[in-house]
Every structure is written in structure tokens, then in C-alpha cells.
KOLMIMAR-236570 format. One record per residue: residue number from 1; residue in one letter; x, z, y of N, C-alpha, C, O in turn. Coordinates in Angstrom, 1 decimal. Layout:
# residues N
i=NUM; aa=A; nx=X; nz=Z; ny=Y; cax=X; caz=Z; cay=Y; cx=X; cz=Z; cy=Y; ox=X; oz=Z; oy=Y
...
# end
This chain:
# residues 46
i=1; aa=M; nx=-21.1; nz=4.7; ny=42.1; cax=-20.4; caz=4.9; cay=40.8; cx=-19.2; cz=5.6; cy=40.7; ox=-18.2; oz=5.4; oy=39.9
i=2; aa=A; nx=-19.4; nz=6.5; ny=41.5; cax=-18.3; caz=7.5; cay=41.4; cx=-17.8; cz=8.0; cy=40.1; ox=-18.6; oz=8.4; oy=39.3
i=3; aa=G; nx=-16.4; nz=8.1; ny=39.7; cax=-16.2; caz=8.5; cay=38.4; cx=-16.1; cz=7.3; cy=37.3; ox=-15.6; oz=7.5; oy=36.2
i=4; aa=H; nx=-16.5; nz=6.2; ny=37.7; cax=-16.6; caz=5.1; cay=36.7; cx=-15.4; cz=4.5; cy=36.7; ox=-14.7; oz=4.4; oy=37.7
i=5; aa=S; nx=-15.1; nz=4.1; ny=35.6; cax=-14.0; caz=3.5; cay=35.1; cx=-14.3; cz=2.6; cy=34.1; ox=-15.1; oz=2.9; oy=33.3
i=6; aa=K; nx=-13.7; nz=1.4; ny=34.0; cax=-14.0; caz=0.5; cay=33.0; cx=-13.0; cz=0.8; cy=32.0; ox=-13.4; oz=0.7; oy=30.8
i=7; aa=W; nx=-11.4; nz=1.2; ny=32.3; cax=-10.6; caz=1.7; cay=31.4; cx=-11.1; cz=2.9; cy=30.7; ox=-11.0; oz=3.2; oy=29.5
i=8; aa=A; nx=-11.6; nz=3.7; ny=32.0; cax=-11.7; caz=5.0; cay=30.8; cx=-13.0; cz=5.1; cy=29.7; ox=-13.3; oz=6.0; oy=28.9
i=9; aa=N; nx=-13.7; nz=3.7; ny=30.0; cax=-14.7; caz=3.5; cay=28.7; cx=-14.2; cz=3.0; cy=27.8; ox=-14.5; oz=3.4; oy=26.7
i=10; aa=I; nx=-13.1; nz=1.9; ny=28.0; cax=-12.1; caz=1.5; cay=26.6; cx=-11.3; cz=2.2; cy=26.2; ox=-10.8; oz=1.9; oy=25.1
i=11; aa=K; nx=-11.0; nz=3.1; ny=26.9; cax=-9.8; caz=4.0; cay=26.3; cx=-10.3; cz=5.0; cy=25.2; ox=-9.7; oz=5.5; oy=24.2
i=12; aa=H; nx=-11.8; nz=5.4; ny=25.8; cax=-12.7; caz=6.2; cay=24.5; cx=-12.8; cz=5.4; cy=23.2; ox=-12.4; oz=5.8; oy=22.2
i=13; aa=K; nx=-13.4; nz=4.2; ny=23.3; cax=-13.5; caz=3.4; cay=22.1; cx=-12.0; cz=3.0; cy=21.4; ox=-11.8; oz=3.0; oy=20.2
i=14; aa=K; nx=-11.1; nz=2.7; ny=22.3; cax=-10.0; caz=2.3; cay=21.4; cx=-9.4; cz=3.3; cy=20.8; ox=-8.8; oz=3.2; oy=19.7
i=15; aa=G; nx=-9.5; nz=4.6; ny=21.4; cax=-8.9; caz=5.9; cay=20.8; cx=-9.4; cz=6.1; cy=19.4; ox=-8.8; oz=6.6; oy=18.5
i=16; aa=A; nx=-10.8; nz=5.7; ny=19.3; cax=-11.6; caz=6.2; cay=18.1; cx=-11.2; cz=5.1; cy=17.4; ox=-10.7; oz=5.5; oy=16.4
i=17; aa=A; nx=-11.1; nz=3.9; ny=17.4; cax=-10.4; caz=2.4; cay=16.7; cx=-9.4; cz=2.8; cy=16.1; ox=-9.4; oz=2.9; oy=14.9
i=18; aa=D; nx=-8.4; nz=3.1; ny=16.8; cax=-7.1; caz=3.4; cay=16.9; cx=-6.7; cz=4.2; cy=15.8; ox=-5.7; oz=4.0; oy=15.1
i=19; aa=A; nx=-7.5; nz=5.5; ny=15.7; cax=-7.3; caz=6.8; cay=14.9; cx=-7.8; cz=6.2; cy=13.4; ox=-7.3; oz=6.4; oy=12.3
i=20; aa=K; nx=-8.8; nz=5.3; ny=13.6; cax=-9.4; caz=5.0; cay=12.4; cx=-8.5; cz=4.0; cy=11.4; ox=-8.4; oz=4.1; oy=10.2
i=21; aa=R; nx=-8.1; nz=3.1; ny=12.1; cax=-7.1; caz=2.1; cay=11.7; cx=-5.5; cz=2.7; cy=11.2; ox=-4.8; oz=2.3; oy=10.3
i=22; aa=G; nx=-5.4; nz=3.8; ny=12.0; cax=-4.1; caz=4.2; cay=11.8; cx=-4.3; cz=5.4; cy=10.3; ox=-3.4; oz=5.7; oy=9.6
i=23; aa=K; nx=-5.6; nz=5.7; ny=10.2; cax=-6.0; caz=6.4; cay=9.0; cx=-5.8; cz=5.7; cy=7.8; ox=-5.5; oz=6.3; oy=6.8
i=24; aa=I; nx=-6.1; nz=4.3; ny=7.8; cax=-6.4; caz=3.2; cay=6.6; cx=-4.7; cz=2.8; cy=6.5; ox=-4.1; oz=2.8; oy=5.4
i=25; aa=F; nx=-4.0; nz=2.6; ny=7.7; cax=-2.5; caz=2.3; cay=7.2; cx=-1.8; cz=3.4; cy=6.4; ox=-1.0; oz=3.2; oy=5.5
i=26; aa=T; nx=-2.1; nz=4.6; ny=6.9; cax=-1.2; caz=5.8; cay=6.4; cx=-2.0; cz=5.6; cy=4.8; ox=-1.1; oz=5.4; oy=3.9
i=27; aa=T; nx=-3.0; nz=5.5; ny=4.4; cax=-3.5; caz=5.9; cay=3.1; cx=-2.7; cz=4.6; cy=2.3; ox=-2.0; oz=4.8; oy=1.3
i=28; aa=L; nx=-3.0; nz=3.3; ny=2.7; cax=-2.3; caz=2.1; cay=2.6; cx=-0.8; cz=2.6; cy=1.8; ox=-0.5; oz=2.8; oy=0.6
i=29; aa=S; nx=0.0; nz=2.8; ny=3.0; cax=1.6; caz=3.1; cay=2.7; cx=1.9; cz=4.4; cy=1.8; ox=2.8; oz=4.4; oy=1.0
i=30; aa=K; nx=1.2; nz=5.3; ny=2.0; cax=1.0; caz=6.0; cay=0.8; cx=0.9; cz=5.8; cy=-0.6; ox=1.5; oz=6.5; oy=-1.4
i=31; aa=A; nx=-0.1; nz=4.8; ny=-0.8; cax=-0.3; caz=4.4; cay=-2.1; cx=0.9; cz=3.3; cy=-2.6; ox=1.2; oz=3.1; oy=-3.7
i=32; aa=I; nx=1.4; nz=2.6; ny=-1.5; cax=2.5; caz=1.8; cay=-1.8; cx=3.5; cz=2.4; cy=-2.4; ox=4.0; oz=2.0; oy=-3.4
i=33; aa=T; nx=4.1; nz=3.5; ny=-1.6; cax=5.2; caz=4.6; cay=-2.1; cx=4.8; cz=5.1; cy=-3.3; ox=5.7; oz=5.2; oy=-4.2
i=34; aa=L; nx=3.4; nz=5.4; ny=-3.5; cax=3.3; caz=6.0; cay=-4.9; cx=3.7; cz=5.2; cy=-6.1; ox=4.4; oz=5.7; oy=-7.0
i=35; aa=A; nx=3.2; nz=4.1; ny=-6.0; cax=3.4; caz=3.1; cay=-6.9; cx=4.6; cz=2.7; cy=-7.2; ox=5.1; oz=2.5; oy=-8.3
i=36; aa=A; nx=5.3; nz=2.4; ny=-5.9; cax=6.6; caz=2.2; cay=-6.3; cx=7.6; cz=3.5; cy=-6.9; ox=8.7; oz=3.3; oy=-7.5
i=37; aa=R; nx=7.1; nz=4.4; ny=-6.7; cax=7.8; caz=5.4; cay=-7.3; cx=7.5; cz=5.6; cy=-8.7; ox=8.4; oz=6.0; oy=-9.5
i=38; aa=E; nx=6.1; nz=5.3; ny=-9.1; cax=5.8; caz=5.5; cay=-10.4; cx=6.5; cz=4.1; cy=-11.2; ox=7.0; oz=4.2; oy=-12.4
i=39; aa=G; nx=6.5; nz=3.1; ny=-10.5; cax=6.9; caz=2.1; cay=-11.3; cx=8.7; cz=2.0; cy=-11.7; ox=9.4; oz=1.2; oy=-12.4
i=40; aa=G; nx=9.0; nz=3.0; ny=-11.0; cax=10.7; caz=3.1; cay=-11.3; cx=11.6; cz=2.5; cy=-10.0; ox=10.9; oz=2.0; oy=-9.1
i=41; aa=G; nx=12.6; nz=2.4; ny=-10.0; cax=13.5; caz=2.1; cay=-8.9; cx=13.6; cz=0.6; cy=-8.9; ox=13.8; oz=0.0; oy=-7.8
i=42; aa=D; nx=13.5; nz=-0.3; ny=-10.3; cax=14.1; caz=-1.7; cay=-10.2; cx=12.7; cz=-2.3; cy=-9.7; ox=11.6; oz=-2.0; oy=-10.1
i=43; aa=P; nx=13.0; nz=-3.2; ny=-8.8; cax=12.2; caz=-4.1; cay=-8.1; cx=11.5; cz=-5.3; cy=-9.0; ox=10.4; oz=-5.7; oy=-8.9
i=44; aa=D; nx=12.4; nz=-5.6; ny=-9.9; cax=12.2; caz=-6.7; cay=-11.1; cx=11.0; cz=-6.1; cy=-11.7; ox=10.1; oz=-6.8; oy=-12.1
i=45; aa=T; nx=10.8; nz=-4.8; ny=-11.9; cax=9.6; caz=-4.2; cay=-13.0; cx=8.5; cz=-4.1; cy=-12.0; ox=7.4; oz=-4.2; oy=-12.5
i=46; aa=N; nx=8.4; nz=-3.9; ny=-10.8; cax=7.5; caz=-3.7; cay=-9.9; cx=6.5; cz=-4.6; cy=-9.5; ox=5.7; oz=-4.3; oy=-8.7
# end
């Protein structure tokens, strides 16, 4: 099994999963930032 590496197989799956997860977190953080801006600077009203 020349060139076979368990880590190489995991790396490909992990990279795809991490990219997907990162995209979700980026979307959520942008939504939170936008909501905070629209709500004003006062934390009591948010």
C-alpha cells in the first residue's frame, strides 16, 4: 500500500468539513454584527 496514509485520508475529509463549518460560523457572526448595528449601540435595547 505504497503512498497510503490514514492521516492523508482524514486530512481531506477534515479539510472539507472544517471549511463548511467555517462558512457557517462566518455567516452567523456577520448576522450577529448586522443585528447589533441595526439595534443601536445600547445593549439594553438589543
